[in-house]
N, C-alpha and C positions, 0 to 999 in steps of 0.2 A: 508552582505546585502548592497545594493547600497544606499549610502546617498549623492551621488554627485549632484543630481538634486532635489532641493526642490519641493515637490508636495503639492497640496491642499488636505488635509485630508477630506474625505467625512463624512457626518453624516448618521447614520442608524436610520431611523424613519419610522413608519408604514410599516415595513417589506421591506424597500427599501433603497438603498444607494443613498444619495442626496448631491450634492455639494452646499454649501452655496454661495450666491451671494454677491454683494457689496464689501466693503472694507475688505481686508484680514489682519489677524494678523500673524506676523511671529513668529515661534518657533525657538529659537536660542540655540547654544552651549554656556553655561555660562563661559567656559574657553577660547574658541577661538573667540566667538562672531559671528561665522558663522551661517547663516540661514539654518535650517534643513528642515522645512516644513511650510505650511501656514494652517490656519484654518479660517472658517467663518460659522456662523449659520444664517446669514441674509437670509430672504426669505423662511425659512422653514414653512411648514403648520403644526403649532403646534397643532391646533385643531384636525387635522387628526391623528397626532402622538399619542396624548393621547387617542383619541377615539379608534384607532386600538388596542392599548395596553390594554385598559379596555375591549372592546367588543369582540375582536377576540383572542388576546393572553391569556388574563386572564382565560376565560372559558376553553381554550385548556389546559392550565397548571393545572387547578383545576380538570380537568377530570382524570388526573393522580393521583395515590395515593401518600402518602408521601414517601413510599418506592421507587416508580417509579421515583419520582422527585429526590430522593437521588441518584439513578443510573445515572441520567442526570448530577448531580454534579461530580460523578466519571468520567464520560466521558469528562467533561470540564477539570478536572485535567489531564487526559491523553493528551488532546489537548494542554494545556498550557505547559506541560512537553516537548512535541515534539518541541516547539518553544522557549525554554528557552534561547538559544544562541542569538537569535535575540532580545529578551527582554533585555538581559544584554547590548547588543550593543546600543540599544535605550536609556537605562538608563544612560550609560556612556556619550553619546552625549548630551542628553537633560536635564539631571539632574546633571551632573558633579560628579557622585558618583563612588567611587572605587568598585571593584567587591564584597568585603565583605559587603559593605553598600547596594549595589543593591540587595544582597541576602535577606537582612532584608525585603525589599519590595516584591520582586518577589517570592522567595521561601517561605516567610511568607504568601503570598497570596495563594500559592498552598497548603501549609500545612493546612491553615484554611479551604479551600474548602474540602480537603480530610477528615478533622475532621468532618465537617458537613455531608459529604456523609456517614460516618460511623454512626454518631448519627441518621441521618434520616432513615437509613436502619432499625434501631430498632423500628421505628414506623410502619413498615410493610405496609399492604394493606389498612390502614385506610384512610378515607377522612375527619374525624371529630376528634377533640381532646376534651377529657373530663377534666373538672376541679373539682376534688373532687367527693365524693360520693353523691348519691341521699339523700335528706333530706325530711322526711314526713312533710306535712303542715296540716295534719288532724290527729285527735286522732286515727282513725282506719287505718291510713296509706293509705287510698284510693286515696288521693290527695298529690302530692309531687312535688319537684323541683330538677332539676339537671342543673348545669352550663356547658356550652359547649363553645368551641372556634371554630369559623369558619373563614377562610381566608377573609380578607377584599376584597370586590369586586371592588377595585380600582387599582391605580398605585403607585409604590414606586419610588419617585423622589429623586435621590442622588445628592447633590451639594457638591463636594469634594474639598479638599485642594491640594496644589501643591506638598507636600512632599512625599506622598505615592500614586502615580498614579496606582499602581497594587493592593496593599493590601487595599487601601482605597475603591476601587470598590468591591473586592471580599469578604472582611470581612462583608460588608453589604449585597451584593447580595446573599451570601450563605444562609442566613436566609430568605430573601425575596423569592427567587426561591424555596427553600424547602417548604415554606409556601404556594406557589401557586400564588404569586403576581408578575406581570410583572414589570420590572425595566427600568427606564429611567435615565441614568447617565449623569451628566454635570460635567466633570472633570475640574479642574483648567486649564485655558488656557495655561499657560506657560509650563506645562508638560503633555499636553493632548495626545501626540503621543503614549505613552505606553498604556494608557487606550484604545484609539481608535484601536490600533493594536490587543490587546487582544480580544476586542469585535469582530473585523473582523475575527479573527481566529475561535472563537466559532460559529459565524454565518456561516462561510464557512463550518464548520464541520456538520451543520444541526442537532445539538444536541437538541435544544429547539424549541418549536412551534414558528413560525414567529412572531416577535414583542414582544417576551418575554424579550429581552435584547436590548435596544436601547441606542445610544450614540449621544450626541449633543456637538460639539466642537466649542467653541467661546463664544459669549455673552449668559448670562442667561435671557436676557430680555424676558418677556412674559411667562416664565415658571410657576411662581407662580399664574399668572392669570388663568391658566388652572386647578389649583388644586381644586378638588371637595371635598365634605364632607367625602367620603370614601377613599380618597387618603391619603398617608403618605409621609412625607418629612424627609429626614435625611441629616443634614448639619454638615460639619466639617470645621472649620475656626475660625475667630476672634470673640470675644465676641461682638464687635461693630456691625459686620455684622449680627450676630445672633439676636441682638436686633432689627435691621431693619427688618429682615425677620419676626420675631414674630409679628410685628405690621401690617403685611399684612392681608387684608380681608380673605384670604384663611384660616387663623387661628382665627382671631377675629370675623368673621361673619359666615364662613362656618364650623368652628370647625374641620378642618382637623388636624391630629396629626403631631407634629414635634419633632424630636429627635435631640438634639444639643450636639456636642462635641466641646468645645471651648478651647482657649488657657488657660493654667493653670501654676501656679508657684509651680511646684512639688518640694518636698524636700527629702533629704537623711539625716538621723539623726544618728549620732554616739553616742551611749550610754556611760555614764560616765565610765563604767568598761572597755571599749575598748581603753585602753591606747596605746600610741606608743610602738611598739615592739610586740603587740599581733596580733593574726591571724585576729581578727575582724577589727582592725585598718587597716591592710594591705588590706583587702577586700573592706573596705570603700574607701580607696584611689584609688584602681584600678577601682572601679565602677564609682566614680565621674569623673575620667579622661576619662574613656570609654564613658560615657554618654555625655560628652562634645564634643567628636570627632566623634562618630558614626553619619553618615549622616550629618557631619559638624554641629551637634547640632540641626538640623532641624527636631526634633521629638516632637510631642505634649506631650510625656511622659518624655522628657529629664529632668535631674536634673538641676534645676535653683538655688536652695539654698541648700548648704551643711552645715549642722548645727553640730557644735562640742563644747564640753565643752571648755570654754575660756582658761583653762590651757593647752589644747592640740592644741590651735589655730596655734601657730608657727610651731609645728611639722607637722601638717596636711598641712599647706600652703607649706612648703618645699617639702614634699613628693609628693603632687599633682603636683606642679610645675616641679619637676624632671621628672615625667612621661609625662607631656605635652610637655616638651622640646624635647622629643624623637619623636614627631609627625612630619612626613614629609608631607608637604602640597603642592599641586600643581595639575598638569594635571593627571587625573585618568588613563590615558593610559600608564603612566610611572610606571613600576613595583616597583620602590622605594617609590612611593607615598602611604601614609597610610590614608590620608584624602583629599578628593577632594574639590570642590568649593561649594559655596552657589548656589542657583538655578538660580539666575539672578543678573544683576548689580543693579536693584532696591532693591533686598533683601540685597545686600551688603551695600548699602547706609543706609537702615533701621537699619541694625545691628550695623554699625559704629555710627550712631546717638544714638542708644540705649545704647551702651557702654559709650559714652560721658555723657549721661543722668545719668547713674548709678555712673560714676566716680565723679560726683559732690557730692556724698554722701559716696562712698566707696573708700578705697585705692586700688591701683593696685598691686596685688601680683605677677602676671606673665602676660606678654603681648608678645606673639609670633610674633606680627607684628612689633615690634621695629626694629629688625634686620632681618626681614623675607626675605628669598630667596625662592620664590615659584618655584617649579620645572616645567620646560617646559611651562612657561606662560609668558605673558607680563603684562604691567601695567593695561590693560583693563579687565583682568580676574576678576571673581567674588570670588576670593579666599580671605579668612580671616582666620588668624591663631587663635588658642585658646587664650582666655583671662580669667584669674582667678582674680576676685575682692575679697575684704575682708572687713568685718565689725565686729570688735571685740565685740562691744556692740550691739548685734542684736536687742535688745528692742528699741534702739535709732533710728533705721532705719525706713524709710518710703518707699522710692523708690524701695528698693530691695524686698519689700513685695508687691509692687503694679505693677511693671513693668517687663514684660517678654521680653527678647531679644532673638529672635528666630534664634539662631546661636550658635557657639562654645563658649558660655559664661556662667559662673556660679559665684555665690558669696559665699564665705566662711563666715558663720555667727556664731559668738560666743554666747553661752548661759551659764547661771549660774547654773541652775539645771534643772531636767527633766520636771518639771511643766512649766518652762519658755520655754523650747524647744517645748513642745506641743502647747503652746500658740502662739509661733512664727510661727510654721507650719500652724496653723489655720488662721493666718493673711493673708494667700493667698486667703481667702474667698471661699474655695472649690477648690480641686485639683484632678487631675486624679489619682495620685499615690504618696505615701510616702514610703520610704524604711528605715528600722531599721537595725543597725549593732551592735551586742553584742557578747561577748563570752559566754553568758548565755541565752539559749533559753527562759527559764521561766521568766527571767527579762524583756523580751520584751512584756509579756502579758498585763501589765497595759498600757503602751504607745500605744500598738496596738489597744486596745479597745477604748482608749481615742481619738485616731486619726480617727477611723473608721467612725464617723459621719460626717467628713469633707473631706473624700477621697473615691474615687471609689474603690481603691485597696490599701491594706497595704502589703508591701513586706518585710518580715523579714528574716535576714540572720545571722546564726552563723557558726562557723567553721565546724560543722557536715554536712552542705549543701553547702559548698564552691564550690564543683564541680558539684552539681546537681541543684542548684538554677537557675531559668530561666532568671534572669537579671531584674534590676529595670525597664528598659524602654521597655522590650519586652512584647508585648500584646499577651497572649496566648488565643486561642479560647475557652478554657474551663473556663476561668476566665472572670469576668465582666470587661467591658471597658466603662468608663464614669466617671462622678463625679458630685457632687452637686455644687450649687452656681455658682461661676465664671467659673467652668469647663463645664457649660452648662446644668446641671441637667438631662443629658441623660444617657441611658444605652444601650450598644451593647454587642454582644457576650454572654459569660457566659453559654456556652453549649446551650441546647435547650431553655433556657430562652429567647434567641434572637427571638424565634418564636412569642412571645406574642405581640411584637410591630406590627406585620403584621396580627394579628387576631383580631376579635371582640368577646368579651366575652358576652354571653347572658344566661339569666336564663330561662329555659323552664319549665313551670309549667303545670301540667295536671294529668290525671289519672295515677295510678301507672303503668299500663300496657304500656302506652306511654313512661313514664320516663324510664322504663326498656328497651324499644325498642331503645332508644337513644344509647345504648351501641353497637348496631349492626354497623359494619363498622366504629368503633371508637376505640380510645385507650386513656388511661390516659396520659396527658402531664407530662413527668417526670420533676422533680424539678431541673435537671441539664442536 
């Protein structure tokens, strides 16, 4: 594809492609600094965009059954597959990722959509979802109640982060579109190109009713002002930004629903039995190093704290450092490179500042930047090599349990016993995921349950699943994604559980004959 002439990426709103006016923002290659494209959302008629989505696209989507909407998801999968090569080229240029990292985003998005297409097909021709059985409210059962789910008659607004321009759209849109709710996505500006291109391909294919999928590239100004009481908002980003959003009248006065996935200090926990030389120890080392380097550590689920029994601290530090030292960093277009750049120069500055902040408390066990030679780059690239910090007495730390550095950085944290390890993991105040490593599956039961109330997902690994486990940081559409507390308190995916956010649950009370009639053109919402 031709990237030689930077173009202005248009916005798709109210069923039309519209160029933004005013000042343009440049999208750049984080390795070379070259300008790739421009975006602007200035001058868009946002009132018309939201009205068209609600009043035209929404009813057209909901006229289709769940099964028919699932078929549309399958058609989107086919369209995205046909354009994968272009998506990879965009990701390399705009996100600075190597092909294996781009696959996490692009192929992960396609897999998630295909999963929801299959799950949605199981709902068949229904237009209503049932929640549980009818319950009599009268002794003679003449008057009863049944709970139903109906698609919310509003819009789903997605405000997404920079690190997953493909998956970040489709892991949310899969559930919304299957539910019958039109989508307006505002991708992070710095990597908006891939999102915009995917939307353009789906629009060109004519798969969805016009206005079912809109994209706004540039500023988010004014979007929340248009959110009404039946609209839903899904945000992925920092906890600070989430707090600002939650204070908006859309939520405090109009009671619109918001789902938040925020930054989190995820942990990996090596159980005491997993001594050096055992299979579980080796798996832990591999996973920590992998999570530090996949997408240059720019994953909301990446391991930030690697917790080990203090007696295994030195062995773990040496083993992880040895793996990190083999990581070739640089221009993702060079086949020898295994880890590309951060997404921007601004992100590089933030990561280096974050490392310095943690180094005031933790020792530096490995710093690939000391003698770094980044392949096919210059001094202005956004490349940062992996950095492993260490805190032998994990309980004495504060910054390592409070500060997330969103890059190829993790801290090795020592603990004295399993109760302290659980307590240290919970000092993250709520995280997306914690992983456990042991040679004994049953030994992981107690810590798994102890950690479940503070983590959206607990990922346990023993040698029996070394080759089948899906990875600490990989978000599978069948599993819940989200987490309590600092992680945002939100829930996404989890199979058909994702549909609940886009539906309104209502209790219909009436004569038994009416309550029975509710089962027509309806299906029970499965629990997964």
